[in-house]
FISE-729354 format. One line per field, with one value per atom (N, C-alpha, C): residue number from 0; atom name; x, z, y. Coordinates in nm, 3 decimals, padded with zeros to 5 digits, always signed. Each point is the difference from the previous one (the first is absolute). Example, Ala and Ser with C-alpha at 12.3 -4.5 7.8 and 13.67 -1.06 7.14 Angstrom:
pos <- [0, 0, 0, 1, 1, 1]
site <- [N, CA, C, N, CA, C]
X <- [+01.319, -00.089, +00.090, -00.035, +00.082, -00.077]
Z <- [+00.780, +00.000, +00.000, -00.072, +00.006, +00.073]
Y <- [-00.569, +00.119, +00.120, +00.105, +00.119, +00.109]
//
This chain:
pos <- [0, 0, 0, 1, 1, 1, 2, 2, 2, 3, 3, 3, 4, 4, 4, 5, 5, 5, 6, 6, 6, 7, 7, 7, 8, 8, 8, 9, 9, 9, 10, 10, 10, 11, 11, 11, 12, 12, 12, 13, 13, 13, 14, 14, 14, 15, 15, 15, 16, 16, 16, 17, 17, 17, 18, 18, 18, 19, 19, 19, 20, 20, 20, 21, 21, 21, 22, 22, 22, 23, 23, 23, 24, 24, 24, 25, 25, 25, 26, 26, 26, 27, 27, 27, 28, 28, 28, 29, 29, 29, 30, 30, 30, 31, 31, 31, 32, 32, 32, 33, 33, 33, 34, 34, 34, 35, 35, 35, 36, 36, 36, 37, 37, 37, 38, 38, 38, 39, 39, 39, 40, 40, 40, 41, 41, 41, 42, 42, 42, 43, 43, 43, 44, 44, 44, 45, 45, 45, 46, 46, 46, 47, 47, 47, 48, 48, 48, 49, 49, 49, 50, 50, 50, 51, 51, 51, 52, 52, 52, 53, 53, 53, 54, 54, 54, 55, 55, 55, 56, 56, 56, 57, 57, 57, 58, 58, 58, 59, 59, 59, 60, 60, 60, 61, 61, 61, 62, 62, 62, 63, 63, 63, 64, 64, 64, 65, 65, 65, 66, 66, 66, 67, 67, 67, 68, 68, 68, 69, 69, 69, 70, 70, 70, 71, 71, 71, 72, 72, 72, 73, 73, 73, 74, 74, 74, 75, 75, 75, 76, 76, 76, 77, 77, 77, 78, 78, 78, 79, 79, 79, 80, 80, 80, 81, 81, 81, 82, 82, 82, 83, 83, 83, 84, 84, 84, 85, 85, 85, 86, 86, 86, 87, 87, 87, 88, 88, 88, 89, 89, 89, 90, 90, 90, 91, 91, 91, 92, 92, 92, 93, 93, 93, 94, 94, 94, 95, 95, 95, 96, 96, 96, 97, 97, 97, 98, 98, 98, 99, 99, 99, 100, 100, 100, 101, 101, 101, 102, 102, 102, 103, 103, 103, 104, 104, 104, 105, 105, 105, 106, 106, 106, 107, 107, 107, 108, 108, 108, 109, 109, 109, 110, 110, 110, 111, 111, 111, 112, 112, 112, 113, 113, 113, 114, 114, 114, 115, 115, 115, 116, 116, 116, 117, 117, 117, 118, 118, 118, 119, 119, 119, 120, 120, 120, 121, 121, 121, 122, 122, 122, 123, 123, 123, 124, 124, 124, 125, 125, 125, 126, 126, 126, 127, 127, 127, 128, 128, 128, 129, 129, 129, 130, 130, 130, 131, 131, 131, 132, 132, 132, 133, 133, 133, 134, 134, 134, 135, 135, 135, 136, 136, 136, 137, 137, 137, 138, 138, 138, 139, 139, 139, 140, 140, 140, 141, 141, 141, 142, 142, 142, 143, 143, 143, 144, 144, 144, 145, 145, 145, 146, 146, 146, 147, 147, 147, 148, 148, 148, 149, 149, 149, 150, 150, 150, 151, 151, 151, 152, 152, 152, 153, 153, 153, 154, 154, 154, 155, 155, 155, 156, 156, 156, 157, 157, 157, 158, 158, 158, 159, 159, 159, 160, 160, 160, 161, 161, 161, 162, 162, 162, 163, 163, 163, 164, 164, 164, 165, 165, 165, 166, 166, 166, 167, 167, 167, 168, 168, 168, 169, 169, 169, 170, 170, 170, 171, 171, 171, 172, 172, 172]
site <- [N, CA, C, N, CA, C, N, CA, C, N, CA, C, N, CA, C, N, CA, C, N, CA, C, N, CA, C, N, CA, C, N, CA, C, N, CA, C, N, CA, C, N, CA, C, N, CA, C, N, CA, C, N, CA, C, N, CA, C, N, CA, C, N, CA, C, N, CA, C, N, CA, C, N, CA, C, N, CA, C, N, CA, C, N, CA, C, N, CA, C, N, CA, C, N, CA, C, N, CA, C, N, CA, C, N, CA, C, N, CA, C, N, CA, C, N, CA, C, N, CA, C, N, CA, C, N, CA, C, N, CA, C, N, CA, C, N, CA, C, N, CA, C, N, CA, C, N, CA, C, N, CA, C, N, CA, C, N, CA, C, N, CA, C, N, CA, C, N, CA, C, N, CA, C, N, CA, C, N, CA, C, N, CA, C, N, CA, C, N, CA, C, N, CA, C, N, CA, C, N, CA, C, N, CA, C, N, CA, C, N, CA, C, N, CA, C, N, CA, C, N, CA, C, N, CA, C, N, CA, C, N, CA, C, N, CA, C, N, CA, C, N, CA, C, N, CA, C, N, CA, C, N, CA, C, N, CA, C, N, CA, C, N, CA, C, N, CA, C, N, CA, C, N, CA, C, N, CA, C, N, CA, C, N, CA, C, N, CA, C, N, CA, C, N, CA, C, N, CA, C, N, CA, C, N, CA, C, N, CA, C, N, CA, C, N, CA, C, N, CA, C, N, CA, C, N, CA, C, N, CA, C, N, CA, C, N, CA, C, N, CA, C, N, CA, C, N, CA, C, N, CA, C, N, CA, C, N, CA, C, N, CA, C, N, CA, C, N, CA, C, N, CA, C, N, CA, C, N, CA, C, N, CA, C, N, CA, C, N, CA, C, N, CA, C, N, CA, C, N, CA, C, N, CA, C, N, CA, C, N, CA, C, N, CA, C, N, CA, C, N, CA, C, N, CA, C, N, CA, C, N, CA, C, N, CA, C, N, CA, C, N, CA, C, N, CA, C, N, CA, C, N, CA, C, N, CA, C, N, CA, C, N, CA, C, N, CA, C, N, CA, C, N, CA, C, N, CA, C, N, CA, C, N, CA, C, N, CA, C, N, CA, C, N, CA, C, N, CA, C, N, CA, C, N, CA, C, N, CA, C, N, CA, C, N, CA, C, N, CA, C, N, CA, C, N, CA, C, N, CA, C, N, CA, C, N, CA, C, N, CA, C, N, CA, C, N, CA, C, N, CA, C, N, CA, C, N, CA, C, N, CA, C, N, CA, C, N, CA, C, N, CA, C, N, CA, C, N, CA, C, N, CA, C, N, CA, C, N, CA, C, N, CA, C, N, CA, C, N, CA, C, N, CA, C]
X <- [+09.477, +00.106, +00.053, -00.031, +00.041, +00.132, +00.101, +00.135, +00.039, +00.054, +00.055, +00.152, +00.070, +00.146, +00.052, +00.113, +00.066, +00.145, +00.035, +00.131, +00.076, +00.132, +00.080, -00.001, +00.079, -00.001, +00.051, +00.097, +00.058, -00.099, -00.056, -00.090, -00.133, -00.035, -00.122, +00.022, +00.126, +00.030, +00.000, +00.013, -00.008, +00.135, +00.108, +00.132, +00.095, +00.124, +00.103, +00.048, +00.129, +00.058, -00.022, -00.001, -00.019, -00.141, -00.092, -00.140, -00.037, +00.098, -00.025, -00.098, -00.021, -00.092, -00.142, -00.029, -00.134, -00.104, -00.103, -00.105, -00.083, -00.061, -00.094, -00.113, -00.037, -00.108, -00.053, -00.087, -00.055, -00.080, -00.018, -00.083, -00.086, -00.123, -00.091, +00.015, +00.124, +00.034, +00.141, +00.037, +00.138, +00.094, +00.114, +00.101, +00.137, +00.101, +00.138, +00.025, +00.060, +00.043, -00.114, -00.123, -00.113, +00.002, +00.058, +00.002, +00.081, +00.086, +00.079, -00.087, -00.111, -00.079, -00.150, -00.044, -00.143, -00.073, +00.061, -00.065, -00.011, +00.106, -00.003, -00.109, -00.010, -00.100, -00.140, -00.018, -00.131, -00.036, +00.097, -00.023, -00.039, +00.043, -00.033, -00.128, -00.071, -00.127, +00.015, +00.115, +00.025, +00.000, -00.016, +00.002, +00.062, +00.090, +00.058, -00.099, -00.051, -00.102, +00.060, +00.127, +00.065, +00.146, +00.075, +00.142, +00.026, +00.047, +00.040, +00.152, +00.052, +00.144, +00.048, +00.131, +00.064, +00.150, +00.068, +00.145, +00.064, +00.112, +00.071, +00.036, +00.049, +00.040, -00.118, -00.112, -00.122, -00.039, +00.004, -00.035, +00.095, +00.131, +00.100, -00.006, -00.051, -00.012, -00.106, -00.105, -00.108, -00.071, +00.070, -00.057, -00.132, -00.016, -00.124, -00.120, +00.011, -00.112, -00.029, +00.105, -00.021, -00.060, +00.050, -00.055, -00.145, -00.034, -00.140, -00.089, +00.053, -00.078, -00.021, +00.104, -00.017, -00.109, +00.002, -00.099, -00.141, -00.014, -00.131, -00.049, +00.092, -00.038, -00.040, +00.073, -00.034, -00.138, -00.029, -00.130, -00.112, +00.024, -00.100, -00.022, +00.108, -00.009, -00.061, +00.021, -00.053, +00.040, +00.130, +00.043, -00.013, +00.014, +00.002, +00.137, +00.103, +00.138, +00.084, +00.105, +00.095, +00.139, +00.069, +00.137, +00.091, +00.095, +00.100, +00.128, +00.021, +00.113, -00.053, +00.082, +00.132, +00.108, +00.084, +00.103, +00.136, +00.016, +00.131, +00.102, +00.114, +00.104, +00.011, -00.107, -00.002, -00.027, +00.104, -00.007, -00.101, +00.000, -00.096, -00.143, -00.022, -00.132, -00.039, +00.097, -00.028, -00.050, +00.063, -00.045, -00.140, -00.021, -00.132, -00.107, +00.029, -00.097, -00.032, +00.104, -00.022, -00.074, +00.040, -00.066, -00.145, -00.023, -00.136, -00.085, +00.056, -00.074, -00.039, +00.093, -00.030, -00.110, +00.007, -00.101, -00.137, -00.005, -00.128, -00.053, +00.090, -00.039, -00.057, +00.061, -00.042, -00.128, -00.028, -00.112, -00.118, +00.013, -00.110, -00.008, -00.101, -00.004, +00.024, +00.070, +00.034, +00.129, +00.001, +00.125, +00.105, +00.124, +00.106, +00.133, +00.088, +00.137, +00.093, +00.129, +00.105, +00.079, +00.079, +00.079, +00.132, +00.113, +00.131, +00.109, +00.118, +00.113, +00.076, +00.085, +00.072, +00.093, +00.030, +00.085, -00.067, -00.130, -00.074, +00.008, +00.122, +00.028, -00.068, +00.005, -00.057, -00.150, -00.068, -00.146, -00.033, +00.072, -00.027, +00.024, +00.115, +00.029, -00.097, -00.041, -00.090, -00.145, -00.043, -00.143, -00.040, +00.095, -00.037, -00.084, +00.010, -00.080, -00.133, -00.027, -00.122, -00.095, +00.055, -00.080, +00.063, -00.081, +00.054, +00.087, +00.122, +00.088, +00.041, -00.055, +00.023, +00.139, +00.068, +00.134, -00.008, +00.102, +00.014, +00.147, +00.040, +00.140, +00.027, +00.128, +00.038, -00.041, -00.003, -00.033, +00.103, -00.048, +00.088, +00.042, -00.041, +00.037, -00.088, +00.043, -00.079, -00.109, -00.109, -00.108, -00.116, +00.002, -00.107, -00.136, -00.007, -00.130, -00.058, +00.083, -00.047, -00.044, +00.076, -00.036, -00.134, -00.024, -00.128, -00.114, +00.027, -00.101, -00.031, +00.103, -00.020, -00.083, +00.025, -00.075, -00.150, -00.029, -00.141, -00.062, +00.074, -00.049, -00.030, +00.092, -00.017, -00.119, -00.014, -00.113, -00.132, -00.011, -00.122, -00.024, +00.106, -00.014, -00.052, +00.055, -00.045, -00.145, -00.034, -00.137, -00.099, +00.038, -00.088, +00.008, +00.078, +00.016, +00.045, +00.094, +00.056, +00.110, +00.036, +00.111, +00.129, +00.077, +00.119, +00.130, -00.008, +00.121, +00.106, -00.036, +00.098, +00.062, -00.082, +00.049, +00.096, -00.037, +00.082, +00.136, +00.005, +00.127, +00.097, -00.053, +00.085, +00.030, -00.094, +00.013, +00.002, -00.008, -00.004, +00.120, +00.058, +00.115, -00.044]
Z <- [+11.844, -00.091, +00.043, -00.077, +00.031, -00.071, +00.079, -00.051, +00.014, -00.108, +00.002, -00.012, +00.089, +00.001, -00.061, -00.071, -00.050, +00.049, +00.079, +00.065, -00.041, +00.024, -00.007, +00.138, +00.017, +00.127, +00.115, -00.025, +00.106, +00.045, -00.094, +00.038, +00.056, -00.034, +00.055, +00.142, +00.043, +00.134, +00.009, -00.115, -00.003, -00.030, +00.025, -00.018, -00.069, -00.011, -00.067, -00.123, -00.029, -00.120, +00.001, +00.119, +00.010, -00.038, -00.012, -00.033, -00.142, -00.089, -00.137, -00.075, +00.051, -00.067, +00.057, +00.078, +00.057, -00.112, +00.015, -00.101, -00.005, -00.113, -00.017, +00.101, +00.064, +00.098, +00.029, +00.098, +00.037, +00.128, +00.058, +00.120, -00.021, +00.039, -00.017, +00.118, +00.021, +00.109, -00.025, +00.068, -00.011, +00.078, -00.060, +00.068, -00.029, +00.072, -00.026, +00.006, -00.105, -00.004, -00.004, -00.007, -00.001, +00.122, +00.110, +00.121, -00.018, -00.103, -00.026, -00.041, -00.067, -00.058, +00.022, +00.072, +00.015, +00.066, +00.102, +00.067, -00.095, -00.074, -00.095, -00.105, -00.046, -00.100, +00.056, +00.122, +00.066, +00.017, +00.040, +00.015, -00.132, -00.111, -00.133, -00.056, +00.083, -00.044, -00.068, +00.018, -00.064, +00.098, -00.056, +00.080, -00.084, +00.062, -00.069, +00.010, -00.115, -00.003, -00.020, -00.033, -00.017, -00.033, +00.027, -00.033, -00.073, -00.123, -00.076, +00.009, -00.005, +00.014, -00.077, -00.022, -00.070, +00.024, +00.012, +00.011, -00.131, +00.010, -00.121, -00.090, +00.060, -00.077, -00.073, +00.070, -00.061, -00.120, +00.017, -00.109, -00.117, +00.027, -00.106, -00.081, +00.058, -00.074, -00.109, +00.021, -00.099, +00.012, -00.038, +00.018, -00.072, -00.117, -00.076, +00.076, +00.043, +00.070, +00.133, +00.077, +00.132, -00.013, -00.092, -00.014, -00.048, -00.086, -00.043, +00.115, +00.088, +00.117, +00.094, +00.019, +00.080, -00.060, -00.132, -00.067, +00.019, -00.013, +00.019, +00.144, +00.095, +00.141, +00.025, -00.058, +00.016, -00.058, -00.116, -00.064, +00.090, +00.064, +00.088, +00.126, +00.054, +00.123, -00.027, -00.119, -00.044, +00.089, +00.020, +00.073, -00.088, +00.061, -00.077, -00.062, +00.060, -00.047, +00.051, -00.077, +00.042, +00.010, +00.111, +00.019, +00.005, -00.092, -00.004, +00.062, +00.124, +00.076, +00.130, +00.070, -00.036, +00.000, -00.104, -00.021, +00.057, +00.042, +00.043, -00.110, +00.037, -00.098, -00.028, +00.021, -00.028, -00.149, -00.075, -00.146, -00.054, +00.053, -00.051, +00.032, +00.119, +00.035, -00.093, -00.036, -00.094, -00.133, -00.051, -00.126, +00.018, +00.111, +00.026, +00.007, +00.070, +00.017, -00.133, -00.076, -00.128, -00.099, -00.013, -00.093, +00.042, +00.130, +00.049, -00.024, +00.026, -00.024, -00.148, -00.089, -00.143, -00.036, +00.053, -00.032, +00.053, +00.119, +00.055, -00.089, -00.042, -00.088, -00.132, -00.054, -00.129, +00.007, +00.116, +00.010, +00.084, +00.059, +00.080, -00.027, +00.057, -00.007, +00.138, +00.086, +00.134, -00.008, +00.052, +00.004, +00.082, -00.047, +00.064, -00.018, +00.097, -00.014, +00.087, -00.034, +00.079, +00.070, +00.099, +00.075, +00.040, -00.037, +00.028, -00.004, +00.051, -00.005, -00.131, -00.031, -00.127, -00.015, +00.109, -00.007, -00.072, -00.018, -00.075, -00.149, -00.049, -00.133, -00.112, +00.006, -00.109, -00.011, +00.114, -00.002, -00.053, +00.046, -00.042, -00.150, -00.047, -00.143, -00.088, +00.045, -00.081, +00.002, +00.107, +00.018, +00.016, +00.017, +00.030, -00.108, -00.121, -00.108, -00.021, +00.082, -00.016, +00.119, +00.117, +00.122, +00.094, +00.086, +00.097, +00.102, +00.021, +00.105, +00.085, +00.119, +00.094, +00.064, +00.017, +00.059, +00.152, +00.057, +00.145, +00.032, +00.127, +00.036, +00.020, +00.009, +00.034, +00.144, +00.037, +00.137, +00.092, +00.100, +00.093, -00.049, -00.120, -00.056, +00.054, -00.022, +00.045, -00.101, +00.049, -00.087, -00.006, +00.084, -00.005, +00.033, +00.104, +00.038, -00.114, -00.069, -00.112, -00.115, -00.025, -00.108, +00.029, +00.125, +00.036, -00.010, +00.037, -00.017, -00.148, -00.085, -00.144, -00.051, +00.054, -00.039, +00.028, +00.115, +00.037, -00.085, -00.026, -00.087, -00.139, -00.054, -00.134, -00.004, +00.105, +00.010, -00.010, +00.079, -00.003, -00.137, -00.062, -00.131, -00.103, +00.003, -00.095, +00.024, +00.126, +00.035, -00.042, +00.022, -00.032, -00.147, -00.079, -00.144, -00.028, +00.085, -00.017, -00.106, -00.049, -00.091, +00.080, -00.037, +00.077, -00.067, -00.113, -00.078, +00.077, +00.070, +00.076, +00.111, +00.066, +00.106, -00.059, -00.113, -00.066, -00.037, -00.053, -00.038, +00.116, +00.120, +00.117, +00.076, +00.007, +00.093, -00.062, -00.132, -00.068, -00.094, -00.011, -00.090, -00.145]
Y <- [+12.147, -00.037, -00.137, -00.103, -00.137, -00.030, -00.038, -00.021, -00.147, -00.056, -00.135, +00.011, -00.067, +00.000, -00.130, +00.007, -00.120, +00.003, -00.102, -00.009, -00.126, +00.004, -00.121, -00.066, -00.106, -00.070, +00.086, +00.086, +00.083, +00.107, +00.077, +00.108, -00.053, -00.123, -00.058, -00.051, -00.004, -00.049, -00.151, -00.067, -00.146, -00.066, +00.072, -00.057, +00.094, -00.043, +00.077, -00.073, +00.014, -00.064, -00.151, -00.058, -00.146, -00.044, +00.093, -00.032, +00.043, +00.008, +00.046, -00.090, -00.122, -00.093, +00.007, +00.104, +00.017, +00.001, -00.082, -00.009, +00.128, +00.023, +00.110, -00.015, +00.109, -00.005, +00.138, +00.006, +00.129, -00.007, +00.116, +00.015, +00.125, -00.009, +00.114, +00.097, +00.042, +00.092, +00.053, +00.106, +00.048, -00.092, -00.035, -00.080, +00.060, -00.048, +00.038, +00.150, +00.052, +00.140, +00.102, -00.045, +00.095, +00.092, -00.049, +00.084, +00.127, +00.006, +00.122, +00.117, -00.028, +00.109, -00.016, -00.100, -00.025, +00.117, +00.062, +00.113, +00.119, +00.030, +00.112, -00.024, -00.123, -00.035, +00.017, -00.046, +00.014, +00.148, +00.080, +00.145, +00.065, -00.060, +00.053, -00.060, -00.077, -00.059, -00.135, -00.064, -00.128, -00.115, -00.119, -00.122, -00.111, -00.075, -00.115, -00.115, -00.044, -00.104, -00.138, -00.006, -00.128, +00.015, -00.108, -00.005, -00.131, +00.010, -00.117, -00.010, -00.124, -00.017, -00.122, -00.001, -00.110, +00.012, -00.113, +00.003, +00.040, +00.071, +00.044, -00.118, -00.108, -00.117, -00.062, -00.009, -00.054, +00.085, +00.132, +00.090, -00.016, -00.001, -00.004, -00.129, -00.108, -00.127, +00.009, +00.082, +00.010, +00.135, +00.108, +00.134, +00.024, -00.059, +00.020, -00.055, -00.124, -00.065, +00.068, +00.028, +00.059, +00.140, +00.081, +00.136, -00.005, -00.096, -00.014, -00.045, -00.085, -00.041, +00.119, +00.082, +00.121, +00.089, +00.018, +00.084, -00.057, -00.132, -00.063, +00.018, -00.014, +00.019, +00.145, +00.093, +00.142, +00.028, -00.056, +00.019, -00.052, -00.114, -00.059, +00.084, +00.055, +00.081, +00.137, +00.053, +00.129, +00.119, +00.020, +00.120, +00.123, +00.116, +00.124, +00.025, -00.060, +00.016, -00.117, -00.034, -00.103, +00.063, -00.029, +00.047, -00.122, -00.006, -00.108, +00.055, -00.031, +00.054, +00.057, +00.074, +00.053, -00.108, +00.005, -00.102, +00.038, +00.126, +00.049, -00.032, -00.063, -00.030, -00.150, -00.074, -00.144, -00.021, -00.031, -00.003, -00.101, -00.122, -00.099, +00.040, +00.056, +00.049, +00.114, +00.084, +00.108, -00.052, -00.105, -00.060, -00.058, -00.071, -00.059, +00.109, +00.107, +00.109, +00.068, +00.031, +00.069, -00.088, -00.125, -00.093, -00.022, -00.016, -00.020, +00.125, +00.118, +00.124, +00.010, -00.033, +00.006, -00.100, -00.120, -00.102, +00.042, +00.055, +00.049, +00.113, +00.089, +00.111, -00.052, -00.106, -00.054, -00.083, -00.061, -00.094, +00.048, +00.119, +00.055, +00.150, +00.063, +00.147, +00.060, -00.074, +00.048, +00.082, +00.122, +00.076, -00.076, +00.002, -00.077, +00.071, -00.016, +00.049, -00.082, +00.007, -00.063, +00.110, -00.039, +00.097, -00.066, +00.065, -00.059, +00.107, -00.036, +00.092, -00.017, +00.096, +00.001, -00.121, -00.070, -00.118, -00.118, +00.007, -00.102, +00.034, +00.014, +00.054, -00.078, -00.134, -00.080, +00.022, -00.004, +00.021, +00.138, +00.100, +00.137, +00.015, -00.050, +00.017, -00.079, -00.118, -00.083, +00.046, +00.066, +00.026, +00.147, +00.092, +00.139, +00.068, -00.046, +00.059, -00.071, -00.101, -00.080, +00.011, +00.034, +00.005, +00.103, +00.060, +00.096, -00.073, +00.053, -00.050, +00.119, +00.004, +00.109, -00.013, +00.112, +00.004, -00.015, -00.066, -00.011, -00.025, +00.017, -00.026, -00.149, -00.035, -00.137, -00.029, -00.128, -00.038, +00.065, +00.072, +00.070, +00.138, +00.037, +00.130, +00.112, +00.123, +00.114, +00.032, +00.055, +00.041, -00.097, -00.105, -00.099, +00.060, +00.081, +00.059, +00.082, +00.078, +00.079, -00.089, -00.107, -00.093, -00.067, -00.037, -00.062, +00.101, +00.125, +00.105, +00.019, -00.004, +00.010, -00.118, -00.119, -00.119, +00.020, +00.055, +00.021, +00.110, +00.106, +00.107, -00.054, -00.079, -00.056, -00.097, -00.078, -00.092, +00.077, +00.106, +00.081, +00.061, +00.050, +00.063, -00.101, -00.122, -00.102, -00.040, -00.019, -00.040, +00.108, +00.126, +00.113, +00.042, -00.073, +00.025, +00.144, +00.047, +00.134, -00.002, +00.117, +00.014, -00.023, -00.102, -00.036, +00.043, +00.068, +00.027, +00.080, +00.103, +00.078, -00.085, -00.080, -00.089, -00.103, -00.057, -00.102, +00.057, +00.120, +00.063, +00.007, +00.026, +00.020, -00.128, -00.094, -00.112, -00.139, -00.009, -00.130, -00.010, -00.119, -00.021, +00.016]
//
């Protein structure tokens, strides 16, 4: 199970709010927050084949172009699934993740989903009926381990083309 991650500047480990202008880029390896769940993913038969990233500010200046570039990069890498997040409660990252997930869904046949906390209200309200958005707690909130386990379960279900409706009812906005 080949997994492609899409992060903002913070989750990629390439800066914080001061790095919002980070250019679109990628590494063909796990970086940044991947260490939170890389072992669980490996235990489930998965491997992170790449991490794409972009600063929130860079994305917000031209969301259409950046999300299409993410989709083109995903198509070139050919993962089994793309995960946009986890975004925690970072609202701009939530918008970036949801918009990117939708664009990947519209321009490829790669299964994709976003993951964020309920505090990413704009992204959830604008995109929940168009793309899967998996629930998770805010940064520092309780339930992170369970949310990451759910992320891996959902990843496997999508890759294996299983019926996800019962899972979606419980764990997706």
